[in-house]
C-alpha positions as CSV (number, residue, x, y, z in Angstrom):
1,M,40.0,97.4,68.4
2,T,39.1,93.4,68.9
3,T,39.9,90.9,66.0
4,G,36.5,90.8,65.2
5,A,36.0,94.2,65.1
6,V,38.3,94.2,62.4
7,V,37.5,91.8,60.3
8,W,33.9,93.5,59.9
9,A,35.8,96.0,59.4
10,V,37.4,94.7,56.5
11,I,35.3,92.5,55.3
12,G,33.0,96.6,55.1
13,A,35.5,97.5,53.2
14,A,36.2,95.0,50.6
15,W,31.8,95.5,50.3
16,L,32.4,98.4,49.2
17,V,35.0,98.7,46.7
18,L,33.4,96.1,45.3
19,A,30.4,98.0,44.9
20,L,31.9,100.8,43.7
21,A,34.0,98.9,41.3
22,G,30.5,97.4,40.1
23,A,28.7,100.3,39.7
24,T,31.8,102.5,37.9
25,V,33.9,100.2,36.0
26,P,32.9,98.2,33.1
27,G,33.0,94.0,33.0
28,V,33.2,93.7,37.2
29,P,29.7,92.4,37.6
30,S,27.4,93.4,39.9
31,F,26.4,93.0,43.2
32,V,22.9,92.5,41.5
33,G,24.1,89.9,38.6
34,V,25.8,87.8,41.4
35,A,22.7,86.8,43.4
36,R,20.6,87.0,39.5
37,A,23.4,84.1,38.8
38,F,23.7,82.5,41.9
39,L,19.9,81.7,42.8
40,G,19.5,81.2,39.3
41,S,20.4,77.4,39.8
42,W,18.8,74.9,42.2
43,A,22.2,74.3,43.7
44,G,22.2,78.3,44.3
45,R,18.7,78.7,45.9
46,G,19.5,75.4,47.7
47,I,22.4,76.7,49.8
48,A,21.1,79.6,50.3
49,L,18.6,77.6,52.0
50,A,20.2,75.8,54.3
51,A,22.2,79.6,55.4
52,W,18.9,81.0,55.9
53,A,17.8,77.8,58.6
54,S,21.1,78.2,59.6
55,A,21.0,81.8,60.5
56,G,17.4,81.1,62.2
57,W,18.7,78.4,63.8
58,H,21.3,80.1,65.5
59,L,19.1,83.5,66.5
60,F,15.8,82.3,67.3
61,C,16.5,78.4,68.2
62,Q,18.8,78.4,71.7
63,R,18.8,78.3,75.2
64,P,19.2,82.4,76.4
């Protein structure tokens, strides 16, 4: 495995552990709760918009 594949595997495993913990352990927020709290502020919305624009730029506006 390459280093990038290992990093993505670790990110996926952490995502799965947090999703399971949020669904089963009381007191641990779920992803929906975290997203609502983050997008409930103007700063969170601005960061989300900037991330969306950056991802779009890198995917669609680069030379082939």
